[in-house]
DRENGU-121637 format. One record per residue: chain; residue in one letter; residue number from 1; x, y, z of N, C-alpha, C in turn. Coordinates in steps of 0.001 Angstrom, whole numbers, always signed. Layout:
<lotis>
A,a,NUM,X,Y,Z,X,Y,Z,X,Y,Z
...
</lotis>
This chain:
<lotis>
A,m,1,-28987,+63548,+57392,-30367,+63487,+56910,-30391,+62856,+55524
A,p,2,-31260,+61896,+55233,-31326,+61299,+53903,-31672,+62329,+52849
A,a,3,-31229,+62052,+51611,-31469,+63003,+50527,-32948,+63287,+50356
A,s,4,-33789,+62232,+50424,-35214,+62442,+50208,-35798,+63366,+51268
A,a,5,-35363,+63201,+52506,-35871,+64054,+53575,-35391,+65482,+53414
A,t,6,-34125,+65640,+53009,-33588,+66978,+52806,-34344,+67694,+51698
A,q,7,-34575,+67009,+50589,-35255,+67639,+49467,-36708,+67946,+49800
A,a,8,-37351,+67051,+50562,-38739,+67299,+50932,-38869,+68539,+51802
A,a,9,-37789,+68860,+52553,-37818,+70035,+53423,-37706,+71343,+52648
A,k,10,-37384,+71276,+51352,-37232,+72474,+50535,-38602,+72866,+49989
A,q,11,-39289,+73709,+50710,-40621,+74129,+50305,-40501,+75165,+49193
A,p,12,-41071,+74891,+48022,-40878,+75795,+46885,-41263,+77250,+47170
A,q,13,-42367,+77471,+47861,-42780,+78847,+48116,-41772,+79584,+48994
A,q,14,-41226,+78879,+49980,-40242,+79502,+50853,-38962,+79815,+50088
A,v,15,-38534,+78880,+49242,-37320,+79102,+48449,-37533,+80262,+47479
A,r,16,-38710,+80333,+46855,-39011,+81429,+45929,-38943,+82778,+46645
A,r,17,-39553,+82849,+47818,-39533,+84110,+48563,-38111,+84489,+48973
A,m,18,-37319,+83492,+49351,-35949,+83771,+49759,-35153,+84396,+48610
A,f,19,-35248,+83806,+47416,-34511,+84359,+46287,-35043,+85742,+45904
A,g,20,-36335,+85947,+46068,-36872,+87279,+45815,-36311,+88324,+46755
A,r,21,-36044,+87922,+48011,-35507,+88874,+48988,-34076,+89282,+48683
A,i,22,-33273,+88350,+48175,-31840,+88608,+48070,-31405,+89090,+46686
A,v,23,-32369,+89343,+45789,-32012,+89617,+44403,-31087,+90822,+44267
A,r,24,-31275,+91867,+45048,-30461,+93082,+44871,-28984,+92836,+45163
A,r,25,-28699,+91912,+46048,-27302,+91648,+46416,-26790,+90308,+45864
A,y,26,-27601,+89647,+45081,-27302,+88278,+44652,-25996,+88181,+43870
A,d,27,-25826,+89018,+42859,-24621,+88942,+42027,-23369,+89256,+42842
A,r,28,-23448,+90292,+43650,-22277,+90663,+44449,-21900,+89543,+45422
A,m,29,-22899,+88921,+46048,-22616,+87859,+47003,-22051,+86628,+46302
A,n,30,-22545,+86310,+45108,-21975,+85190,+44359,-20498,+85406,+44100
A,g,31,-20150,+86620,+43681,-18751,+86922,+43423,-17895,+86825,+44671
A,l,32,-18411,+87333,+45779,-17647,+87278,+47025,-17452,+85844,+47506
A,m,33,-18528,+85060,+47502,-18446,+83707,+48045,-17602,+82782,+47180
A,s,34,-17578,+83036,+45874,-16783,+82191,+44978,-15389,+82754,+44733
A,l,35,-15060,+83844,+45408,-13783,+84533,+45203,-13611,+84934,+43742
A,g,36,-14707,+85333,+43134,-14675,+85825,+41767,-14626,+84769,+40685
A,m,37,-14787,+83498,+41052,-14643,+82419,+40074,-15947,+82032,+39405
A,d,38,-17098,+82488,+39891,-18372,+81994,+39373,-18583,+82357,+37906
A,s,39,-18087,+83501,+37457,-18237,+83873,+36049,-17489,+82901,+35144
A,r,40,-16307,+82509,+35565,-15530,+81545,+34764,-16231,+80202,+34697
A,w,41,-16805,+79762,+35817,-17528,+78492,+35813,-18701,+78538,+34831
A,r,42,-19406,+79658,+34798,-20535,+79779,+33869,-20057,+79788,+32421
A,r,43,-18911,+80385,+32155,-18389,+80337,+30779,-18099,+78902,+30373
A,h,44,-17527,+78116,+31274,-17276,+76703,+30981,-18588,+75957,+30763
A,a,45,-19602,+76266,+31583,-20889,+75594,+31435,-21518,+75905,+30082
A,a,46,-21479,+77164,+29686,-22038,+77538,+28389,-21296,+76841,+27257
A,s,47,-19991,+76792,+27340,-19205,+76134,+26302,-19528,+74647,+26215
A,a,48,-19730,+74006,+27373,-20048,+72575,+27395,-21387,+72281,+26734
A,a,49,-22290,+73270,+26717,-23598,+73085,+26090,-23534,+73146,+24564
A,r,50,-22424,+73639,+24010,-22242,+73764,+22564,-23393,+74559,+21954
A,p,51,-23527,+75837,+22346,-24742,+76587,+22007,-24784,+77196,+20618
A,e,52,-23718,+77130,+19854,-23673,+77803,+18563,-24889,+77436,+17701
A,g,53,-25703,+78434,+17361,-26863,+78231,+16500,-28045,+77542,+17150
A,s,54,-27993,+77317,+18458,-28995,+76495,+19123,-30170,+77313,+19647
A,v,55,-31261,+76596,+19948,-32327,+77107,+20795,-32087,+76501,+22171
A,a,56,-31798,+77345,+23147,-31318,+76891,+24454,-32308,+77250,+25546
A,l,57,-32370,+76404,+26558,-33106,+76680,+27780,-32103,+76809,+28912
A,d,58,-32138,+77946,+29603,-31363,+78110,+30826,-32353,+78096,+31981
A,l,59,-32323,+77021,+32746,-33317,+76799,+33792,-32749,+77236,+35140
A,g,60,-33588,+77901,+35936,-33077,+78525,+37148,-32179,+79685,+36779
A,a,61,-32642,+80486,+35828,-31798,+81509,+35201,-31346,+82585,+36172
A,g,62,-32080,+82793,+37252,-31675,+83797,+38227,-31582,+85174,+37608
A,t,63,-30471,+85853,+37826,-30290,+87199,+37280,-29696,+87184,+35873
A,g,64,-29650,+86010,+35246,-29414,+85939,+33812,-28000,+85742,+33325
A,d,65,-27030,+85529,+34209,-25646,+85475,+33747,-25380,+84320,+32782
A,l,66,-25861,+83119,+33090,-25608,+81996,+32196,-26423,+82127,+30909
A,s,67,-27646,+82615,+31012,-28452,+82846,+29808,-27731,+83779,+28842
A,m,68,-27193,+84868,+29376,-26496,+85829,+28517,-25189,+85254,+27977
A,e,69,-24527,+84409,+28750,-23298,+83779,+28260,-23605,+82832,+27110
A,l,70,-24711,+82094,+27190,-25118,+81245,+26068,-25334,+82084,+24820
A,a,71,-25976,+83250,+24974,-26183,+84138,+23830,-24853,+84638,+23283
A,r,72,-23945,+85011,+24169,-22636,+85489,+23719,-21868,+84406,+22969
A,q,73,-22076,+83153,+23356,-21364,+82045,+22713,-22110,+81503,+21494
A,g,74,-23120,+82234,+21021,-23678,+81931,+19711,-25032,+81286,+19669
A,a,75,-25724,+81130,+20801,-27075,+80576,+20758,-27976,+81481,+19918
A,a,76,-28830,+80865,+19086,-29759,+81656,+18282,-30833,+82290,+19155
A,h,77,-31297,+81529,+20142,-32271,+82059,+21091,-32115,+81313,+22408
A,v,78,-32293,+82034,+23509,-32209,+81451,+24846,-33501,+81755,+25586
A,a,79,-34091,+80719,+26163,-35243,+80892,+27045,-34726,+80851,+28478
A,g,80,-34588,+82012,+29087,-34177,+82091,+30482,-35402,+81899,+31369
A,t,81,-35415,+80839,+32159,-36615,+80455,+32903,-36291,+80330,+34386
A,d,82,-37150,+80907,+35216,-36943,+80863,+36660,-38304,+80994,+37332
A,f,83,-38393,+80570,+38590,-39684,+80699,+39279,-39755,+81942,+40153
A,s,84,-38719,+82781,+40110,-38709,+84011,+40895,-38920,+85220,+39981
A,p,85,-40054,+85911,+40081,-40261,+87098,+39252,-39223,+88177,+39514
A,e,86,-38792,+88312,+40757,-37811,+89344,+41089,-36470,+89067,+40403
A,m,87,-36053,+87806,+40384,-34811,+87455,+39697,-34913,+87764,+38207
A,l,88,-36045,+87398,+37593,-36185,+87615,+36159,-36268,+89095,+35813
A,a,89,-36836,+89899,+36690,-36843,+91341,+36446,-35417,+91884,+36406
A,a,90,-34569,+91404,+37318,-33162,+91815,+37302,-32470,+91322,+36040
A,a,91,-32795,+90104,+35608,-32187,+89551,+34396,-32553,+90377,+33170
A,r,92,-33818,+90748,+33068,-34243,+91576,+31927,-33461,+92885,+31876
A,s,93,-33298,+93514,+33026,-32573,+94785,+33072,-31118,+94606,+32660
A,k,94,-30483,+93531,+33144,-29077,+93294,+32798,-28913,+93022,+31311
A,a,95,-29814,+92205,+30749,-29714,+91886,+29323,-29919,+93138,+28480
A,a,96,-30870,+93979,+28862,-31108,+95217,+28117,-29886,+96130,+28184
A,a,97,-29286,+96237,+29365,-28100,+97083,+29520,-26926,+96559,+28703
A,a,98,-26864,+95217,+28548,-25766,+94611,+27791,-26063,+94549,+26294
A,g,99,-27260,+94950,+25884,-27614,+94920,+24469,-27864,+93525,+23933
A,i,100,-28251,+92608,+24799,-28526,+91231,+24384,-30028,+91082,+24198
A,a,101,-30444,+90843,+22948,-31873,+90840,+22643,-32433,+89446,+22368
A,n,102,-31577,+88440,+22196,-32085,+87120,+21797,-32279,+86190,+22986
A,v,103,-32652,+86762,+24124,-33015,+85991,+25304,-34411,+86415,+25725
A,s,104,-35297,+85446,+25920,-36625,+85721,+26469,-36650,+85232,+27911
A,w,105,-37481,+85854,+28725,-37503,+85556,+30158,-38900,+85071,+30532
A,t,106,-38968,+83869,+31108,-40238,+83202,+31354,-40286,+82649,+32764
A,i,107,-41396,+82899,+33461,-41628,+82261,+34753,-41925,+80787,+34521
A,g,108,-41261,+79909,+35264,-41510,+78483,+35107,-40986,+77687,+36273
A,d,109,-41637,+76578,+36540,-41286,+75652,+37608,-40458,+74519,+37011
A,a,110,-39289,+74272,+37562,-38402,+73240,+37033,-39016,+71847,+37057
A,l,111,-39981,+71623,+37929,-40613,+70306,+38027,-41806,+70170,+37084
A,h,112,-42239,+71280,+36488,-43380,+71272,+35559,-43108,+72327,+34490
A,l,113,-42192,+72035,+33595,-41742,+73044,+32641,-42842,+73390,+31629
A,p,114,-42978,+74670,+31294,-44046,+75112,+30394,-43670,+74984,+28917
A,y,115,-43019,+73881,+28546,-42546,+73694,+27183,-42898,+72288,+26700
A,p,116,-43174,+72151,+25403,-43424,+70816,+24845,-42160,+69952,+24872
A,a,117,-42356,+68665,+24723,-41231,+67736,+24642,-40367,+68060,+23423
A,e,118,-39076,+67827,+23584,-38101,+67928,+22487,-38110,+69314,+21842
A,t,119,-38063,+70341,+22694,-38083,+71732,+22226,-36685,+72305,+22035
A,f,120,-35723,+71920,+22891,-34455,+72640,+22976,-33272,+71795,+22517
A,d,121,-32317,+72495,+21872,-31062,+71847,+21479,-30137,+71642,+22667
A,c,122,-30219,+72529,+23657,-29427,+72368,+24872,-30189,+72957,+26047
A,v,123,-29958,+72370,+27210,-30562,+72817,+28455,-29436,+72990,+29465
A,t,124,-29414,+74126,+30134,-28380,+74382,+31140,-29025,+74782,+32462
A,n,125,-28267,+74622,+33527,-28655,+75168,+34825,-27403,+75394,+35644
A,a,126,-27428,+76445,+36443,-26291,+76769,+37312,-26797,+77004,+38725
A,f,127,-26349,+76180,+39642,-26670,+76302,+41071,-28179,+76224,+41306
A,l,128,-28820,+75369,+40527,-30255,+75120,+40652,-30554,+73828,+41397
A,l,129,-29808,+72769,+41096,-30233,+71419,+41465,-30430,+71254,+42964
A,r,130,-29588,+71901,+43767,-29710,+71739,+45221,-31008,+72328,+45763
A,n,131,-31670,+73168,+44972,-32891,+73817,+45425,-34158,+73061,+45038
A,l,132,-34021,+71971,+44295,-35195,+71248,+43828,-35733,+70337,+44922
A,a,133,-37054,+70363,+45092,-37686,+69480,+46075,-37653,+68035,+45619
A,d,134,-37569,+67796,+44306,-37527,+66436,+43763,-36507,+66432,+42629
A,l,135,-35270,+66081,+42947,-34184,+66152,+41968,-34403,+65213,+40782
A,p,136,-34732,+63931,+40988,-34961,+63065,+39816,-36075,+63581,+38909
A,a,137,-37145,+64121,+39498,-38225,+64657,+38668,-37754,+65863,+37865
A,g,138,-36931,+66705,+38466,-36396,+67848,+37752,-35515,+67436,+36584
A,l,139,-34652,+66447,+36803,-33792,+65969,+35714,-34618,+65326,+34606
A,a,140,-35683,+64611,+34983,-36558,+63999,+33981,-37233,+65065,+33123
A,e,141,-37655,+66185,+33743,-38256,+67268,+32985,-37244,+67890,+32019
A,m,142,-36013,+68085,+32469,-34987,+68636,+31583,-34747,+67716,+30390
A,a,143,-34686,+66405,+30663,-34500,+65443,+29574,-35698,+65448,+28631
A,r,144,-36891,+65618,+29171,-38109,+65607,+28342,-38099,+66729,+27304
A,v,145,-37692,+67924,+27694,-37759,+69067,+26760,-36531,+69158,+25857
A,l,146,-35588,+68267,+26028,-34361,+68268,+25226,-34582,+67454,+23950
A,k,147,-34121,+67977,+22839,-34198,+67241,+21580,-33239,+66046,+21594
A,p,148,-33545,+64976,+20882,-32573,+63893,+20733,-31255,+64423,+20180
A,g,149,-30186,+64011,+20790,-28871,+64511,+20418,-28484,+65793,+21126
A,g,150,-29415,+66371,+21911,-29151,+67621,+22611,-28345,+67425,+23881
A,r,151,-27877,+68538,+24418,-26973,+68514,+25567,-27648,+69077,+26810
A,l,152,-27483,+68403,+27933,-27862,+68925,+29241,-26589,+69217,+30021
A,v,153,-26486,+70425,+30566,-25312,+70838,+31339,-25773,+71337,+32698
A,c,154,-25193,+70793,+33761,-25541,+71139,+35140,-24285,+71597,+35872
A,l,155,-24341,+72783,+36445,-23244,+73332,+37243,-23748,+73537,+38661
A,d,156,-23058,+72970,+39639,-23524,+73133,+41012,-22394,+72804,+41978
A,m,157,-22636,+73179,+43228,-21762,+72727,+44296,-21888,+71219,+44407
A,t,158,-20891,+70582,+45000,-20986,+69148,+45243,-20323,+68837,+46576
A,q,159,-20473,+67606,+47005,-19894,+67216,+48280,-18370,+67309,+48217
A,p,160,-17731,+67951,+49192,-16272,+68077,+49146,-15599,+66717,+49312
A,p,161,-14425,+66557,+48738,-13725,+65283,+48848,-13168,+65079,+50255
A,p,162,-12850,+63838,+50605,-12213,+63605,+51905,-10806,+64210,+51934
A,g,163,-10299,+64393,+53133,-8946,+64919,+53268,-8935,+66319,+53842
A,l,164,-7742,+66899,+53887,-7546,+68195,+54520,-8310,+69300,+53816
A,f,165,-8245,+69319,+52478,-8950,+70385,+51762,-10453,+70274,+51968
A,g,166,-10969,+69056,+51910,-12396,+68864,+52127,-12827,+69325,+53511
A,a,167,-12001,+69055,+54504,-12319,+69488,+55873,-12304,+71009,+55975
A,f,168,-11320,+71642,+55337,-11267,+73108,+55349,-12473,+73692,+54634
A,y,169,-12839,+73085,+53506,-13978,+73600,+52749,-15256,+73496,+53570
A,k,170,-15449,+72382,+54265,-16645,+72245,+55105,-16678,+73319,+56189
A,l,171,-15512,+73629,+56749,-15444,+74680,+57753,-15811,+76028,+57148
A,y,172,-15247,+76332,+55977,-15533,+77606,+55317,-16999,+77701,+54919
A,f,173,-17485,+76681,+54205,-18823,+76733,+53620,-19917,+76588,+54673
A,g,174,-19640,+75773,+55687,-20678,+75493,+56668,-20662,+76397,+57880
A,r,175,-19485,+76923,+58256,-19383,+77679,+59505,-18969,+79139,+59313
A,l,176,-17969,+79379,+58479,-17422,+80723,+58360,-18225,+81603,+57397
A,m,177,-18563,+81050,+56247,-19220,+81845,+55224,-20625,+82309,+55609
A,p,178,-21493,+81459,+56175,-22882,+81903,+56399,-23029,+83159,+57250
A,p,179,-22357,+83285,+58394,-22561,+84525,+59152,-21986,+85759,+58456
A,i,180,-20862,+85599,+57762,-20291,+86743,+57045,-21212,+87162,+55903
A,a,181,-21670,+86174,+55109,-22563,+86474,+53993,-23886,+87027,+54491
A,g,182,-24372,+86487,+55608,-25608,+86993,+56170,-25497,+88447,+56589
A,l,183,-24350,+88807,+57178,-24123,+90185,+57594,-24034,+91110,+56391
A,l,184,-23273,+90707,+55376,-23082,+91561,+54209,-24350,+91696,+53383
A,s,185,-25143,+90634,+53341,-26349,+90641,+52511,-27549,+91234,+53231
A,g,186,-27492,+91252,+54566,-28651,+91685,+55337,-29726,+90635,+55460
A,d,187,-29412,+89377,+55062,-30408,+88302,+55122,-29735,+87032,+55652
A,p,188,-29516,+86949,+56963,-28821,+85783,+57523,-29508,+84459,+57214
A,a,189,-30843,+84440,+57196,-31555,+83177,+56963,-31234,+82599,+55588
A,a,190,-31147,+83461,+54576,-30862,+82981,+53228,-29501,+82311,+53156
A,y,191,-28532,+82855,+53855,-27176,+82308,+53754,-26900,+81234,+54796
A,r,192,-27866,+80962,+55662,-27851,+79704,+56414,-28415,+78584,+55556
A,y,193,-29383,+78933,+54712,-29982,+77946,+53817,-28950,+77376,+52853
A,l,194,-28046,+78201,+52361,-27104,+77785,+51323,-26302,+76541,+51711
A,p,195,-25573,+76536,+52850,-24853,+75314,+53189,-25790,+74164,+53532
A,n,196,-26945,+74471,+54114,-27888,+73406,+54432,-28397,+72702,+53182
A,s,197,-28451,+73438,+52057,-28954,+72847,+50822,-28029,+71756,+50285
A,l,198,-26792,+71737,+50738,-25849,+70719,+50285,-25989,+69419,+51084
A,q,199,-26636,+69479,+52244,-26822,+68278,+53044,-27748,+67309,+52313
A,g,200,-27292,+66082,+52155,-28082,+65081,+51459,-28031,+65174,+49951
A,f,201,-27386,+66209,+49414,-27280,+66339,+47964,-26278,+65310,+47449
A,p,202,-26562,+64645,+46338,-25658,+63595,+45856,-24287,+64142,+45474
A,n,203,-23265,+63327,+45687,-21941,+63727,+45238,-21885,+63642,+43719
A,a,204,-20751,+64007,+43152,-20662,+64132,+41695,-20912,+62799,+40997
A,a,205,-20382,+61701,+41556,-20596,+60395,+40937,-22061,+59991,+41004
A,a,206,-22696,+60253,+42144,-24110,+59900,+42290,-24987,+60735,+41365
A,l,207,-24629,+62003,+41153,-25390,+62827,+40224,-25238,+62308,+38792
A,s,208,-24054,+61836,+38445,-23870,+61207,+37128,-24824,+60030,+36963
A,a,209,-24976,+59242,+38014,-25888,+58094,+37962,-27337,+58551,+37790
A,l,210,-27716,+59648,+38451,-29069,+60161,+38293,-29316,+60659,+36864
A,l,211,-28314,+61242,+36248,-28451,+61657,+34856,-28673,+60454,+33951
A,a,212,-27954,+59370,+34218,-28166,+58139,+33454,-29572,+57599,+33691
A,d,213,-30046,+57663,+34927,-31405,+57205,+35238,-32459,+58019,+34488
A,a,214,-32140,+59282,+34197,-33060,+60145,+33455,-33020,+59880,+31953
A,g,215,-32234,+58891,+31532,-32178,+58509,+30136,-31095,+59182,+29331
A,l,216,-30169,+59856,+30003,-29094,+60559,+29312,-27852,+59691,+29216
A,a,217,-26988,+60010,+28264,-25801,+59192,+27999,-24598,+60101,+27777
A,q,218,-23447,+59470,+27533,-22195,+60196,+27274,-21956,+61251,+28360
A,i,219,-22062,+60821,+29603,-21995,+61741,+30732,-20546,+62124,+31003
A,e,220,-20312,+63433,+31050,-18974,+63973,+31286,-18987,+64735,+32609
A,l,221,-17864,+64708,+33302,-17750,+65394,+34592,-16441,+66158,+34645
A,r,222,-16561,+67407,+35063,-15377,+68233,+35320,-15590,+68917,+36660
A,t,223,-14551,+68997,+37472,-14689,+69637,+38776,-13728,+70813,+38896
A,f,224,-14094,+71729,+39811,-13300,+72923,+40077,-13098,+73048,+41583
A,v,225,-12144,+73871,+41961,-11879,+74222,+43361,-11745,+72963,+44217
A,g,226,-10813,+72118,+43821,-10527,+70936,+44620,-11659,+69941,+44688
A,g,227,-12546,+69947,+43696,-13638,+68990,+43671,-14883,+69441,+44389
A,t,228,-15027,+70733,+44678,-16198,+71216,+45415,-17274,+71819,+44513
A,v,229,-16956,+72039,+43252,-17910,+72504,+42257,-17840,+71536,+41090
A,a,230,-19006,+71067,+40621,-19038,+70038,+39580,-19798,+70540,+38361
A,l,231,-19264,+70233,+37191,-19882,+70540,+35921,-20161,+69210,+35218
A,h,232,-21441,+68869,+35106,-21850,+67660,+34396,-22403,+68035,+33024
A,a,233,-22058,+67263,+32026,-22644,+67408,+30696,-23068,+66024,+30223
A,a,234,-24220,+65953,+29568,-24757,+64681,+29098,-25537,+64913,+27833
A,t,235,-25747,+63853,+27077,-26425,+63924,+25789,-27668,+63048,+25808
A,k,236,-28753,+63549,+25228,-29958,+62732,+25080,-29804,+61862,+23842
A,p,237,-29902,+60554,+24008,-29707,+59686,+22836,-30709,+59986,+21731
A,s,238,-30262,+59799,+20510,-31148,+59960,+19365,-32133,+58807,+19292
A,h,239,-33284,+59055,+18676,-34284,+57999,+18522,-33720,+56850,+17691
A,g,240,-34078,+55656,+18091,-33658,+54478,+17327,-32245,+54100,+17597
</lotis>
């Protein structure tokens, strides 16, 4: 299926309801599906954003793990933004339990961000991009709210590489994981959606090109787990 058709099939209201349903088991399922590696990936993402002293936006904040990691790594303030009220309620509770007070939680649509241009020193997202109905528009919005010289960091799954490992990963991610995750989570439909969201999603090189199209520069790429998880970092050029 072409990328445009795949993204058009992602109805925002349906995706919002799905994430609202799975919030209670979301963190546990992330840990299980990533074999416990997702926390480390988020630490790398936060570090790539260079948050020390910054005003940061964590978009698609979910239950708040990356937002709180930005705060732990020295951000002056973090705006954790998501379109799921249920996810943000869980994030607020986690931040309060952890004693993290310099994160605010805001409902917002990634395609129509509720912030003025050039507001943030860094913008991050983790496992958001595959859920956007219009990926280029989402990246353009992230670039719009980023200050000149600021950093955009994107962490997400990516297309597996060719070869034996890539074939095994497709089997695991596309066939083995969804029914197991569906059984453990009690929501089979949500975990059928997960591998389907990767269909038509650009590979790591193509995503780098989309970041350049959004006006960003100095694009860096790091991959994990045999090239199946990608961490992109880019800088918004300064004026003039």
